[in-house]
C-alpha positions as CSV (number, residue, x, y, z in Angstrom):
1,M,0.8,25.9,-3.4
2,S,0.1,28.7,-1.1
3,E,1.0,28.7,2.6
4,M,-2.6,28.6,3.6
5,Q,-3.3,25.5,1.6
6,T,-0.2,23.8,3.1
7,E,-1.4,24.6,6.6
8,D,-4.9,23.2,5.8
9,R,-3.4,20.0,4.5
10,T,-1.3,19.6,7.7
11,D,-4.3,20.3,9.9
12,H,-6.2,17.6,8.1
13,L,-3.5,15.0,8.9
14,L,-3.6,16.0,12.6
15,K,-7.3,15.3,13.0
16,E,-8.1,12.5,15.4
17,L,-8.7,9.1,13.9
18,Q,-12.0,7.3,14.6
19,P,-11.7,3.9,16.3
20,T,-12.6,2.0,13.1
21,T,-10.1,4.1,11.1
22,K,-7.4,3.2,13.7
23,T,-8.2,-0.5,13.2
24,Y,-7.9,-0.1,9.4
25,R,-4.7,1.8,9.8
26,F,-3.3,-0.9,12.1
27,L,-4.2,-3.6,9.6
28,A,-2.7,-1.7,6.7
29,L,0.5,-0.7,8.6
30,S,1.1,-4.2,10.1
31,A,0.4,-6.0,6.8
32,N,2.6,-3.7,4.8
33,L,5.5,-3.9,7.3
34,G,5.0,-7.6,7.6
35,L,5.1,-8.1,3.9
36,L,8.3,-6.1,3.7
37,A,9.9,-8.2,6.4
38,W,8.6,-11.5,5.0
39,V,10.0,-10.8,1.5
40,A,13.4,-10.0,3.0
41,I,13.4,-13.1,5.2
42,W,12.2,-15.3,2.4
43,Q,14.9,-14.2,0.0
44,I,17.8,-14.1,2.4
45,F,17.2,-17.0,4.8
46,L,14.3,-19.3,3.9
47,S,14.9,-19.9,0.2
48,P,17.9,-18.0,-1.1
49,H,18.4,-18.1,-4.9
50,P,21.2,-20.6,-5.8
51,H,22.8,-18.3,-8.5
52,I,22.1,-14.7,-7.4
53,N,23.3,-13.0,-4.3
54,S,20.4,-13.4,-1.8
55,T,21.0,-10.0,-0.2
56,T,20.9,-8.2,-3.6
57,L,17.8,-10.1,-4.6
58,A,16.1,-9.3,-1.3
59,I,16.9,-5.6,-1.7
60,A,15.5,-5.7,-5.3
61,W,12.3,-7.3,-3.9
62,C,12.0,-4.8,-1.1
63,I,12.5,-1.6,-3.1
64,P,9.0,-1.4,-4.5
65,L,7.5,-1.8,-1.0
66,L,9.8,1.0,0.3
67,L,8.5,3.6,-2.1
68,P,5.1,4.2,-0.4
69,L,6.4,3.5,3.1
70,P,6.9,7.1,4.2
71,G,3.4,8.0,3.2
72,I,2.0,4.9,4.8
73,L,3.8,5.6,8.0
74,A,2.5,9.2,7.9
75,G,-1.0,7.9,7.5
76,K,-1.7,9.7,4.1
77,P,-4.9,8.2,2.6
78,Y,-3.8,8.9,-1.0
79,T,-0.5,6.9,-0.5
80,H,-2.5,4.0,1.0
81,A,-4.6,4.0,-2.1
82,W,-1.9,4.0,-4.7
83,A,0.3,1.6,-2.7
84,N,-2.2,-1.1,-3.8
85,F,-0.8,-1.0,-7.3
86,I,2.5,-2.1,-6.0
87,L,0.9,-4.8,-3.8
88,M,-0.6,-6.4,-6.9
89,F,2.9,-7.4,-8.0
90,Y,3.4,-9.4,-4.7
91,F,-0.2,-10.8,-4.9
92,L,0.5,-12.1,-8.4
93,H,3.9,-13.5,-7.5
94,A,2.3,-15.4,-4.6
95,L,-0.4,-16.8,-6.8
96,T,2.2,-17.9,-9.4
97,I,4.4,-19.6,-6.8
98,L,1.3,-21.3,-5.2
99,Y,0.4,-22.7,-8.6
100,L,3.9,-23.7,-9.9
101,D,6.2,-24.5,-7.0
102,G,5.2,-27.1,-4.5
103,G,8.3,-26.6,-2.4
104,E,7.6,-22.9,-1.7
105,R,3.9,-23.1,-1.4
106,W,3.8,-22.2,2.3
107,L,6.1,-19.3,1.7
108,A,3.8,-18.0,-1.1
109,L,0.7,-18.5,1.1
110,V,2.2,-16.2,3.8
111,E,3.0,-13.7,1.1
112,L,-0.5,-13.9,-0.3
113,L,-2.1,-13.4,3.1
114,L,0.1,-10.4,3.9
115,A,-0.4,-8.8,0.5
116,S,-4.2,-9.4,0.8
117,G,-4.3,-8.0,4.3
118,A,-2.3,-4.9,3.2
119,F,-4.5,-4.4,0.2
120,V,-7.8,-4.6,2.2
121,G,-6.3,-2.5,5.0
122,N,-5.1,0.1,2.6
123,I,-8.5,0.3,0.9
124,L,-10.5,0.5,4.1
125,Y,-8.1,3.1,5.7
126,A,-8.0,5.3,2.6
127,R,-11.7,5.3,2.3
128,A,-12.4,5.9,6.0
129,R,-9.7,8.5,6.5
130,G,-10.7,10.3,3.3
131,K,-14.3,10.6,4.6
132,E,-13.0,11.9,7.9
133,L,-10.9,14.6,6.1
134,G,-13.7,15.5,3.7
135,L,-11.7,14.3,0.7
136,K,-13.7,12.9,-2.1
137,L,-13.4,12.3,-5.8
138,K,-15.5,14.4,-8.1
139,R,-18.1,12.7,-10.2
140,L,-17.1,12.2,-13.8
141,S,-19.9,14.4,-15.0
142,E,-18.6,17.3,-12.8
143,V,-15.0,16.8,-14.1
144,E,-16.3,16.8,-17.7
145,K,-18.3,20.0,-17.2
146,Q,-15.3,21.7,-15.6
147,E,-12.9,20.6,-18.4
148,K,-15.5,21.7,-21.0
149,S,-15.8,25.1,-19.5
150,T,-12.0,25.5,-19.2
151,Y,-11.4,24.7,-22.9
152,E,-14.4,26.6,-24.4
């Protein structure tokens, strides 16, 4: 990547956020950080596993949430978008516990609310910030034409 492209990308990230985008960012950031904290608290203090070291288990549960964290903290729309793939794991875990384990239902409900909040916040922020920065996905027909011309 050329130096000019790198500077353009940096300039885009410094553009001022609109008020609604700030709200979406706050929702995404607080729900992502809340989920990270909740998973650690759940595994270490509220319901530690009887046969596995609770700290080790908490670290294992937190690692996937730590992967997109630098990009989320930096406010990168693309990172907010792909972080939702990771959130689906926690969403499904919460639904499974809600269905199967009556003793931990309230813990799973909090996890479900935080994962859902992070998911919605990430989507809304990525979309709003992407529009502000002029980022957009090409239409499939445009991509197909471009690929066709490249390989012919």
